[in-house]
C-alpha atoms as a printed R data frame, in Angstrom:
    type eleno elety resid chain resno      x       y        z
1   ATOM     1    CA   MET     A     1 11.755 -54.773  -57.323
2   ATOM     2    CA   LEU     A     2  9.830 -51.778  -58.264
3   ATOM     3    CA   GLU     A     3  8.347 -48.937  -55.826
4   ATOM     4    CA   GLY     A     4  5.764 -46.167  -56.701
5   ATOM     5    CA   SER     A     5  3.195 -44.218  -55.628
6   ATOM     6    CA   GLY     A     6  0.432 -42.127  -56.621
7   ATOM     7    CA   ASP     A     7 -3.679 -40.951  -56.303
8   ATOM     8    CA   ASP     A     8 -4.146 -43.197  -59.421
9   ATOM     9    CA   PRO     A     9 -2.458 -45.768  -61.624
10  ATOM    10    CA   ALA     A    10 -0.891 -43.112  -64.011
11  ATOM    11    CA   GLY     A    11  0.590 -41.602  -61.188
12  ATOM    12    CA   ILE     A    12  2.082 -44.695  -59.499
13  ATOM    13    CA   VAL     A    13  3.896 -45.196  -62.961
14  ATOM    14    CA   ARG     A    14  4.792 -41.668  -62.976
15  ATOM    15    CA   ASN     A    15  6.733 -42.271  -60.025
16  ATOM    16    CA   LEU     A    16  7.941 -45.502  -60.423
17  ATOM    17    CA   HIS     A    17 11.514 -46.247  -59.029
18  ATOM    18    CA   GLY     A    18 13.063 -49.273  -59.207
19  ATOM    19    CA   ARG     A    19 15.141 -52.057  -61.074
20  ATOM    20    CA   ALA     A    20 13.954 -55.105  -62.938
21  ATOM    21    CA   GLN     A    21 15.595 -57.961  -63.981
22  ATOM    22    CA   MET     A    22 14.506 -61.229  -66.157
23  ATOM    23    CA   THR     A    23 15.748 -64.432  -67.974
24  ATOM    24    CA   ILE     A    24 13.669 -66.269  -70.271
25  ATOM    25    CA   ARG     A    25 14.684 -69.294  -72.102
26  ATOM    26    CA   GLN     A    26 13.144 -71.599  -74.703
27  ATOM    27    CA   GLY     A    27 10.776 -69.108  -76.574
28  ATOM    28    CA   GLU     A    28  9.783 -67.272  -79.248
29  ATOM    29    CA   PHE     A    29  8.757 -64.084  -80.350
30  ATOM    30    CA   VAL     A    30  5.655 -63.677  -82.556
31  ATOM    31    CA   GLY     A    31  5.684 -60.656  -84.834
32  ATOM    32    CA   ILE     A    32  8.991 -60.360  -85.482
33  ATOM    33    CA   GLY     A    33 11.525 -62.295  -87.638
34  ATOM    34    CA   LEU     A    34 14.753 -61.260  -87.127
35  ATOM    35    CA   ALA     A    35 16.198 -63.547  -89.361
36  ATOM    36    CA   ASP     A    36 14.253 -62.442  -92.109
37  ATOM    37    CA   LEU     A    37 15.133 -58.777  -91.344
38  ATOM    38    CA   LEU     A    38 18.600 -59.613  -91.884
39  ATOM    39    CA   ARG     A    39 17.864 -61.503  -95.397
40  ATOM    40    CA   ARG     A    40 15.973 -58.516  -96.466
41  ATOM    41    CA   ARG     A    41 18.491 -55.671  -95.324
42  ATOM    42    CA   ASP     A    42 20.742 -56.180  -98.206
43  ATOM    43    CA   GLY     A    43 20.277 -53.361 -100.568
44  ATOM    44    CA   GLN     A    44 18.794 -50.943  -98.150
45  ATOM    45    CA   THR     A    45 20.520 -47.764  -97.042
46  ATOM    46    CA   ASP     A    46 20.868 -45.933  -93.705
47  ATOM    47    CA   ALA     A    47 18.225 -44.411  -92.391
48  ATOM    48    CA   THR     A    48 15.403 -46.815  -94.587
49  ATOM    49    CA   PRO     A    49 12.327 -47.470  -92.661
50  ATOM    50    CA   VAL     A    50 11.896 -51.458  -91.793
51  ATOM    51    CA   ALA     A    51  8.870 -53.288  -92.567
52  ATOM    52    CA   TRP     A    52  9.599 -55.531  -89.246
53  ATOM    53    CA   GLN     A    53  6.215 -56.899  -88.046
54  ATOM    54    CA   GLY     A    54  5.412 -60.322  -88.827
55  ATOM    55    CA   GLY     A    55  7.429 -63.625  -88.683
56  ATOM    56    CA   ARG     A    56  8.841 -65.282  -85.746
57  ATOM    57    CA   THR     A    57 11.942 -65.702  -83.682
58  ATOM    58    CA   PRO     A    58 12.607 -68.459  -81.484
59  ATOM    59    CA   PHE     A    59 15.203 -68.061  -79.599
60  ATOM    60    CA   GLU     A    60 17.423 -70.121  -76.658
61  ATOM    61    CA   GLN     A    61 17.151 -66.988  -74.005
62  ATOM    62    CA   VAL     A    62 16.583 -63.635  -73.499
63  ATOM    63    CA   SER     A    63 17.609 -61.714  -70.682
64  ATOM    64    CA   LEU     A    64 16.613 -58.327  -69.721
65  ATOM    65    CA   GLN     A    65 17.778 -55.640  -67.146
66  ATOM    66    CA   MET     A    66 16.282 -52.332  -66.231
67  ATOM    67    CA   ASP     A    67 16.966 -49.362  -64.305
68  ATOM    68    CA   ILE     A    68 13.727 -47.366  -63.804
69  ATOM    69    CA   SER     A    69 13.404 -43.798  -62.190
70  ATOM    70    CA   ASP     A    70 10.275 -41.400  -62.508
71  ATOM    71    CA   GLY     A    71  8.436 -43.822  -64.979
72  ATOM    72    CA   VAL     A    72 11.244 -44.199  -67.314
73  ATOM    73    CA   ALA     A    73 13.075 -47.579  -67.856
74  ATOM    74    CA   ALA     A    74 16.661 -47.504  -69.126
75  ATOM    75    CA   ILE     A    75 17.333 -50.695  -70.710
76  ATOM    76    CA   THR     A    76 20.813 -51.457  -69.473
77  ATOM    77    CA   ASP     A    77 21.125 -54.749  -70.960
78  ATOM    78    CA   ALA     A    78 18.986 -56.744  -73.014
79  ATOM    79    CA   LYS     A    79 20.227 -59.516  -75.280
80  ATOM    80    CA   LEU     A    80 18.846 -62.422  -77.253
81  ATOM    81    CA   SER     A    81 20.458 -65.638  -78.611
82  ATOM    82    CA   GLY     A    82 18.913 -68.173  -80.890
83  ATOM    83    CA   ALA     A    83 19.814 -70.398  -83.758
84  ATOM    84    CA   GLY     A    84 21.442 -68.506  -86.527
85  ATOM    85    CA   VAL     A    85 20.710 -64.872  -84.652
86  ATOM    86    CA   ARG     A    86 21.776 -62.825  -82.083
87  ATOM    87    CA   ALA     A    87 20.524 -59.448  -80.928
88  ATOM    88    CA   ALA     A    88 21.019 -56.808  -78.279
89  ATOM    89    CA   LEU     A    89 19.064 -53.736  -77.518
90  ATOM    90    CA   GLN     A    90 19.777 -50.877  -75.352
91  ATOM    91    CA   GLY     A    91 17.360 -47.730  -74.861
92  ATOM    92    CA   ARG     A    92 15.076 -46.111  -72.765
93  ATOM    93    CA   THR     A    93 11.066 -46.279  -72.526
94  ATOM    94    CA   SER     A    94  8.663 -43.839  -70.984
95  ATOM    95    CA   LEU     A    95  6.440 -46.261  -69.069
96  ATOM    96    CA   ALA     A    96  3.760 -43.028  -68.314
97  ATOM    97    CA   HIS     A    97  3.781 -42.105  -71.814
98  ATOM    98    CA   ARG     A    98  4.391 -45.351  -73.556
99  ATOM    99    CA   THR     A    99  6.966 -44.693  -75.845
100 ATOM   100    CA   VAL     A   100 10.421 -45.967  -76.814
101 ATOM   101    CA   ALA     A   101 13.939 -44.559  -78.212
102 ATOM   102    CA   ALA     A   102 16.431 -47.187  -78.398
103 ATOM   103    CA   LYS     A   103 19.085 -48.926  -80.729
104 ATOM   104    CA   ALA     A   104 18.917 -52.718  -81.423
105 ATOM   105    CA   SER     A   105 21.735 -54.909  -82.891
106 ATOM   106    CA   VAL     A   106 21.019 -57.702  -85.139
107 ATOM   107    CA   GLU     A   107 23.593 -60.126  -86.281
108 ATOM   108    CA   THR     A   108 23.662 -63.837  -87.918
109 ATOM   109    CA   THR     A   109 25.210 -66.277  -85.713
110 ATOM   110    CA   PRO     A   110 28.218 -67.927  -86.022
111 ATOM   111    CA   ALA     A   111 29.964 -64.900  -87.169
112 ATOM   112    CA   SER     A   112 32.557 -65.948  -90.352
113 ATOM   113    CA   PRO     A   113 34.819 -63.965  -92.278
114 ATOM   114    CA   GLY     A   114 33.090 -61.995  -95.070
115 ATOM   115    CA   ALA     A   115 30.032 -62.288  -92.912
116 ATOM   116    CA   PRO     A   116 27.712 -58.719  -93.291
117 ATOM   117    CA   SER     A   117 28.326 -56.684  -90.339
118 ATOM   118    CA   ALA     A   118 25.511 -56.205  -87.718
119 ATOM   119    CA   LEU     A   119 22.134 -54.655  -88.718
120 ATOM   120    CA   ILE     A   120 21.282 -51.604  -86.431
121 ATOM   121    CA   LEU     A   121 17.905 -50.452  -85.820
122 ATOM   122    CA   ASP     A   122 16.644 -47.192  -84.455
123 ATOM   123    CA   ILE     A   123 13.262 -47.683  -82.881
124 ATOM   124    CA   THR     A   124 11.491 -45.165  -81.748
125 ATOM   125    CA   GLY     A   125  7.861 -43.665  -81.098
126 ATOM   126    CA   PRO     A   126  4.673 -45.001  -79.267
127 ATOM   127    CA   LEU     A   127  5.142 -48.506  -77.945
128 ATOM   128    CA   SER     A   128  2.033 -49.977  -79.854
129 ATOM   129    CA   LYS     A   129  3.372 -48.957  -83.304
130 ATOM   130    CA   PRO     A   130  7.050 -47.959  -82.813
131 ATOM   131    CA   THR     A   131  9.014 -46.861  -86.036
132 ATOM   132    CA   VAL     A   132 11.790 -49.111  -86.978
133 ATOM   133    CA   VAL     A   133 14.607 -47.460  -89.142
134 ATOM   134    CA   HIS     A   134 17.858 -49.170  -90.405
135 ATOM   135    CA   GLY     A   135 20.488 -47.290  -89.075
136 ATOM   136    CA   VAL     A   136 24.425 -47.245  -89.468
137 ATOM   137    CA   ARG     A   137 26.528 -50.436  -89.662
138 ATOM   138    CA   PHE     A   138 27.528 -51.643  -86.130
139 ATOM   139    CA   ASN     A   139 30.973 -50.465  -84.627
140 ATOM   140    CA   PRO     A   140 31.302 -51.540  -81.033
141 ATOM   141    CA   ARG     A   141 34.462 -49.009  -80.608
142 ATOM   142    CA   SER     A   142 32.343 -46.456  -82.342
143 ATOM   143    CA   ALA     A   143 31.135 -43.155  -80.092
144 ATOM   144    CA   GLU     A   144 27.994 -43.147  -81.759
145 ATOM   145    CA   ALA     A   145 27.571 -46.867  -80.589
146 ATOM   146    CA   ALA     A   146 27.926 -46.262  -77.104
147 ATOM   147    CA   ALA     A   147 25.901 -42.718  -76.943
148 ATOM   148    CA   PRO     A   148 22.630 -42.847  -74.680
149 ATOM   149    CA   VAL     A   149 19.396 -42.937  -76.461
150 ATOM   150    CA   ALA     A   150 16.999 -39.801  -75.293
151 ATOM   151    CA   ILE     A   151 13.127 -39.942  -75.114
152 ATOM   152    CA   GLN     A   152 11.866 -36.879  -76.993
């Protein structure tokens, strides 16, 4: 459910308020291969730009929840589960400025003893061509992992 008003489409988007929720079952993202990212990450250090474009990510289910206020969507819960991979995303996107600032956690499934920790990706910039940088290893108990992400 979304509400907005304005004199033109851009004004409506800048004043957009509401909540969006969706679930998609049995699909595929074309243009990003999460399993490939996990395989290629070995040897990368923190703050390494990631070549993320290309590949495919088939999934069993994707779910997304966003709260939207003044044209800024706070991604409160976004999850992907597929064969061999799962991912979570949190952050913000400005619908009017078409920018994103988010963190994604990507890991192999099922997790096994000695398996690498989750790969954290910092995603920032324009929605049409965001910059994706290899972040720090994920620790669900750390304050940094739970910190909100701001759009600059």
